C-alpha positions as CSV (number, residue, x, y, z in Angstrom):
1,M,-12.1,9.0,-13.1
2,N,-8.7,8.9,-12.6
3,D,-7.9,5.7,-10.5
4,R,-4.3,6.5,-10.3
5,W,-2.8,7.8,-6.5
6,S,-0.5,10.6,-6.8
7,P,3.3,11.1,-5.7
8,A,2.0,13.3,-3.5
9,Q,-1.0,11.2,-2.0
10,W,1.9,8.1,-1.7
11,T,4.2,10.4,-0.1
12,R,1.4,11.1,2.6
13,Y,1.0,7.5,2.9
14,W,4.8,6.3,3.6
15,Q,4.9,9.1,5.7
16,T,3.0,7.1,8.0
17,G,5.9,4.7,8.9
18,T,4.6,1.6,7.0
19,I,7.2,-1.1,5.7
20,T,4.8,-2.9,3.7
21,T,1.1,-1.9,2.1
22,F,0.0,-4.8,4.0
23,H,-0.7,-3.7,8.1
24,G,-1.1,-7.1,9.3
25,R,0.8,-10.1,8.2
26,F,3.2,-8.1,7.0
27,A,3.3,-4.9,9.3
28,N,7.2,-5.7,9.9
29,N,8.3,-6.6,6.6
30,Y,7.9,-9.6,3.9
31,D,8.8,-12.9,5.1
32,G,8.3,-16.3,5.2
33,V,8.2,-17.9,1.6
34,V,8.3,-14.3,0.3
35,R,11.7,-13.6,2.1
36,S,12.9,-17.2,0.4
37,H,12.0,-16.1,-2.8
38,W,14.5,-12.7,-2.7
39,H,16.9,-14.9,-0.9
40,G,17.1,-17.3,-3.7
41,I,17.5,-14.7,-5.9
42,F,19.8,-12.9,-3.9
43,D,21.9,-16.1,-3.4
44,R,22.9,-16.1,-7.5
45,L,24.2,-12.8,-7.4
46,P,28.1,-12.2,-6.6
47,P,29.9,-10.0,-4.1
48,R,29.4,-6.3,-3.9
49,A,26.8,-6.9,-6.4
50,R,25.0,-3.5,-7.6
51,I,21.0,-3.9,-6.9
52,V,18.5,-1.3,-7.7
53,D,14.8,-1.5,-6.3
54,L,12.2,-0.1,-8.3
55,G,9.0,1.3,-6.3
56,T,10.8,0.7,-3.4
57,G,8.2,2.7,-0.8
58,N,9.8,3.0,2.5
59,G,12.3,0.3,1.3
60,A,11.1,-3.3,2.3
61,I,12.9,-5.1,0.0
62,A,15.7,-3.2,-0.2
63,I,16.0,-3.5,3.5
64,L,15.9,-7.5,2.5
65,A,18.8,-7.3,0.4
66,A,20.7,-5.1,3.0
67,R,20.4,-7.4,6.0
68,Y,20.7,-10.5,3.8
69,S,24.1,-8.5,2.5
70,H,25.2,-8.1,6.0
71,R,24.6,-11.3,7.5
72,R,26.5,-13.0,5.1
73,H,29.4,-10.6,4.1
74,R,28.4,-9.8,0.2
75,D,28.6,-6.5,0.8
76,F,26.0,-5.3,-2.1
77,D,25.4,-1.6,-3.1
78,I,21.7,-1.0,-3.1
79,T,19.7,1.7,-4.5
80,A,16.3,2.0,-4.1
81,V,14.2,4.5,-6.3
82,D,10.1,5.6,-5.7
83,F,8.4,8.5,-7.8
84,A,7.1,9.9,-3.8
85,D,9.1,11.7,-1.3
86,I,10.2,9.0,0.3
87,D,12.6,9.5,3.9
88,P,13.2,5.8,5.3
89,A,15.8,6.9,7.8
90,R,13.2,9.2,9.2
91,Q,9.6,7.2,8.9
92,L,11.3,3.8,10.4
93,A,13.5,5.7,13.1
94,G,13.4,3.3,16.1
95,K,12.3,0.1,14.2
96,A,14.1,-3.0,13.6
97,A,14.4,-2.2,10.0
98,A,16.6,1.3,10.8
99,P,20.1,-0.1,11.0
100,H,20.1,-1.1,7.5
101,L,19.0,2.0,6.2
102,T,22.0,3.3,6.4
103,R,23.3,0.6,3.6
104,I,21.1,1.7,0.9
105,R,20.5,4.8,-1.2
106,F,17.4,6.1,-1.5
107,L,16.0,8.1,-4.5
108,G,13.1,9.6,-4.4
109,H,11.0,11.9,-7.2
110,T,12.4,9.0,-9.2
111,R,10.2,7.0,-11.5
112,I,10.6,3.5,-12.5
113,E,10.8,4.1,-16.2
114,R,13.3,7.1,-16.0
115,T,15.7,6.3,-12.8
116,K,18.9,8.2,-14.1
117,L,21.3,5.1,-13.1
118,P,24.4,4.7,-15.6
119,D,23.8,2.6,-18.7
120,E,24.5,-1.5,-17.6
121,S,25.6,-1.1,-14.3
122,L,23.6,-3.3,-12.5
123,D,23.1,-6.8,-11.6
124,L,19.8,-6.6,-10.1
125,A,16.8,-5.0,-10.8
126,M,13.8,-5.9,-8.6
127,S,10.3,-4.9,-7.5
128,Q,8.0,-6.2,-5.1
129,F,4.1,-4.5,-6.2
130,G,5.7,-1.4,-7.9
131,F,6.9,-2.4,-11.7
132,E,3.2,-2.9,-12.4
133,Y,2.8,1.0,-11.3
134,A,5.0,2.1,-14.2
135,P,4.4,2.1,-18.2
136,A,5.3,-1.8,-19.1
137,D,6.8,-0.3,-22.4
138,E,9.2,2.5,-20.8
139,A,10.2,0.5,-17.5
140,V,10.9,-2.7,-19.5
141,A,13.1,-0.4,-21.8
142,E,14.6,1.0,-18.6
143,V,15.6,-2.2,-17.0
144,D,16.9,-3.4,-20.2
145,R,19.4,-0.1,-20.3
146,I,20.7,-0.4,-16.3
147,L,20.9,-4.1,-16.3
148,K,24.7,-6.1,-17.5
149,R,24.3,-7.3,-20.6
150,T,26.0,-10.4,-19.1
151,D,24.3,-12.0,-16.1
152,G,21.6,-9.2,-15.1
153,I,18.8,-10.1,-13.7
154,F,15.0,-9.1,-13.3
155,A,13.2,-10.2,-10.8
156,A,9.3,-8.4,-9.7
157,M,6.3,-9.6,-8.1
158,V,3.5,-8.1,-9.5
159,H,0.0,-7.8,-8.8
160,H,-2.3,-10.1,-10.8
161,A,-6.2,-9.4,-11.1
162,D,-7.1,-13.2,-9.6
163,S,-5.2,-12.9,-6.7
164,A,-6.2,-12.9,-3.3
165,I,-5.1,-9.4,-2.4
166,V,-7.2,-8.1,-5.9
167,R,-9.8,-9.6,-4.5
168,Q,-9.3,-7.9,-1.0
169,A,-9.1,-4.6,-2.5
170,K,-12.5,-4.9,-4.4
171,D,-14.1,-6.2,-0.8
172,G,-12.8,-3.2,0.7
173,L,-14.0,-1.0,-2.0
174,E,-17.3,-2.5,-1.6
175,Q,-17.3,-2.0,2.0
176,V,-16.3,1.8,1.5
177,A,-19.1,2.3,-1.1
178,L,-21.6,0.6,1.9
179,C,-20.5,2.7,4.4
180,E,-20.7,6.2,1.6
181,Q,-24.3,5.1,0.9
182,S,-25.2,4.9,4.6
183,G,-24.9,8.7,5.2
184,L,-23.6,7.7,8.7
185,Q,-21.0,10.0,8.7
186,G,-23.3,13.0,7.5
187,L,-25.8,11.9,10.1
188,I,-23.4,12.0,12.7
189,R,-22.1,15.5,11.8
190,K,-25.8,16.6,11.7
191,L,-26.4,15.3,15.6
192,H,-22.9,16.9,16.4
193,Q,-24.0,20.3,15.3
194,R,-27.6,19.8,16.9
195,L,-26.3,19.0,20.2
196,D,-23.8,21.7,20.2
197,W,-26.6,24.3,19.2
198,L,-28.8,22.5,22.1
199,K,-26.2,23.2,24.7
200,R,-25.4,27.1,23.5
201,E,-29.1,27.5,23.9
202,S,-28.9,25.7,27.1
203,R,-31.8,23.8,26.3
204,D,-32.0,19.9,27.5
205,A,-30.9,17.6,25.0
206,T,-32.6,14.0,26.4
207,G,-35.8,15.1,25.3
208,D,-35.3,16.8,22.2
209,Q,-37.2,15.4,19.1
210,R,-34.3,16.5,16.3
211,A,-32.0,14.7,18.4
212,I,-33.6,12.1,19.0
213,A,-34.7,11.0,15.5
214,L,-30.9,11.7,14.6
215,R,-29.8,8.9,17.2
216,T,-32.4,6.7,15.9
217,E,-31.4,7.1,12.5
218,I,-27.8,6.5,13.2
219,N,-28.1,3.4,15.3
220,E,-30.6,2.4,12.3
221,Q,-27.9,2.7,9.8
222,L,-25.1,1.3,12.3
223,A,-27.2,-2.0,12.4
224,K,-27.6,-2.4,8.7
225,L,-23.7,-1.9,8.2
226,N,-22.6,-4.6,10.8
227,R,-25.6,-6.7,8.9
228,E,-23.3,-6.6,5.9
229,S,-20.2,-6.8,7.4
230,A,-20.8,-10.5,7.8
231,R,-20.7,-11.2,4.5
232,F,-17.4,-10.4,4.2
233,G,-14.2,-12.2,5.0
234,D,-12.3,-9.6,6.3
235,P,-14.8,-6.3,7.3
236,G,-12.0,-4.3,8.6
237,P,-12.1,-1.3,6.3
238,M,-16.0,-1.2,7.3
239,T,-15.4,-1.5,11.2
240,L,-12.5,1.0,10.8
241,F,-14.9,3.3,9.5
242,I,-17.7,2.5,12.2
243,R,-14.8,2.8,15.0
244,Q,-13.7,6.2,13.8
245,S,-16.8,7.6,13.1
246,M,-18.5,6.8,16.4
247,S,-15.1,7.7,18.3
248,T,-16.1,11.2,18.0
249,F,-19.1,10.3,20.5
250,D,-16.8,8.4,22.9
251,P,-16.1,10.4,26.5
252,S,-12.8,7.9,26.9
253,V,-11.3,10.2,23.3
254,V,-13.2,13.5,23.0
255,E,-14.2,14.7,26.7
256,G,-13.9,18.1,27.1
257,W,-14.1,19.2,23.0
258,S,-15.5,21.6,21.0
259,A,-18.2,20.4,18.4
260,D,-15.5,21.5,16.1
261,R,-13.1,19.4,17.3
262,K,-15.3,16.8,17.1
263,L,-15.9,17.5,13.6
264,T,-12.9,17.8,12.7
265,M,-11.9,14.7,13.7
266,L,-15.0,13.0,11.9
267,Q,-13.6,15.3,8.6
268,D,-10.5,13.3,9.1
269,A,-12.0,9.9,9.6
270,A,-13.8,10.5,5.8
271,A,-10.5,11.5,4.5
272,E,-8.3,8.3,5.2
273,T,-11.6,6.4,4.2
274,Q,-11.1,8.4,1.2
275,A,-7.4,7.9,0.7
276,Y,-8.4,3.8,1.2
277,R,-10.3,3.7,-1.8
278,L,-8.3,5.6,-4.0
279,R,-5.1,3.3,-2.7
280,M,-7.2,0.3,-3.8
281,L,-8.5,1.4,-6.7
282,D,-5.4,2.0,-8.0
283,L,-3.9,-1.6,-6.9
284,V,-6.7,-2.7,-8.8
285,S,-6.0,-0.9,-12.0
286,C,-2.7,-1.6,-12.1
287,A,-2.7,-5.5,-11.2
288,L,-2.3,-7.5,-14.6
289,D,-4.5,-9.8,-16.0
290,D,-3.3,-13.0,-17.5
291,A,-3.2,-11.5,-20.8
292,E,-0.9,-8.3,-19.8
293,V,1.6,-10.8,-18.2
294,D,1.9,-12.5,-21.4
295,A,2.7,-9.2,-23.2
296,L,5.0,-8.0,-20.4
297,V,6.9,-11.7,-20.8
298,S,7.1,-11.1,-24.6
299,K,8.4,-7.2,-24.0
300,L,11.5,-9.0,-21.6
301,A,11.9,-11.7,-24.4
302,D,12.0,-9.1,-27.4
303,A,14.5,-7.3,-25.2
304,G,16.6,-10.0,-25.1
305,F,16.4,-11.5,-21.9
306,T,15.2,-15.2,-20.9
307,V,12.0,-15.3,-18.5
308,E,12.7,-18.2,-16.4
309,Q,10.1,-17.9,-14.1
310,S,6.7,-16.7,-14.8
311,Q,3.8,-17.9,-12.5
312,P,1.3,-17.3,-9.8
313,F,3.4,-17.3,-6.5
314,V,1.1,-18.9,-3.6
315,F,1.8,-17.6,-0.1
316,E,0.0,-19.7,3.0
317,G,-2.2,-21.2,0.3
318,A,-3.7,-18.2,-1.7
319,H,-2.7,-16.8,-5.1
320,F,-0.4,-13.9,-3.3
321,C,0.9,-12.8,-6.7
322,H,2.5,-13.3,-9.7
323,A,6.1,-14.0,-9.8
324,L,8.1,-13.0,-12.8
325,V,12.2,-13.9,-13.5
326,A,14.8,-12.8,-16.3
327,S,18.0,-12.6,-17.6
328,R,20.6,-12.6,-19.9
């Protein structure tokens, strides 16, 4: 099975208008010690430094650089690349980050390992949860090619196999599996179809034994899922699955809707669950273990970089990711 998301799938994800892949804590962009870490990198750059953000998505780290540059009158030249068809100016219109987007040149359909940027032209190549999605040998070779031979800096935060993020992703995958195994959406579909048939036949739904049996089975599966959710620290994926599925019965949502429209809503909910599952599989599959981090450090050293930092990055007491900083 292919656990990697395609550019088209990532394109649809970024079209939702999220700045980061975190819809809670970092919904408005990275802050706290994560932002401070990047500010520390930016502090090392000269005025008018040329920067590229690799695997930018909707530009989270590039926006941090643009805001930093603007407030400190540094006049950075910022390029941001992603292999998806990104359009942050459209997706983030009206949000707080929007004014800074004009200070960034975004290049969609552009892979980390094939940026087409000029040789030895950049002061900084940076990446937040993007670099590890690219083939390591080719990505390191591209960073080596585009960075200046003197004072060029590479900085990245990458997913680590033992991080809290990856553990949460694995929990999410387990929750999705439980939801799919429950057969809840199939039961809901059958009930909607039965109720629609009863309506068209002018029959009483309240006494229909098939409808009663389906409602009973739905309630049993809901109770089972709710019991299972108690063992997860964050049952968000399961809670969302249940809410979206059961919304097809909510009069405040579907009053006056046809059965077909309700079934389309249910189908959309199933597609969203599947998209989440594939995104989490992608995240888990690209996360680096200790041996892979060591191999990446060796590749950077072989390319002539001095690796200044290679260590777990802790955020709010948890292992958030692995931080790498290399220079020459």
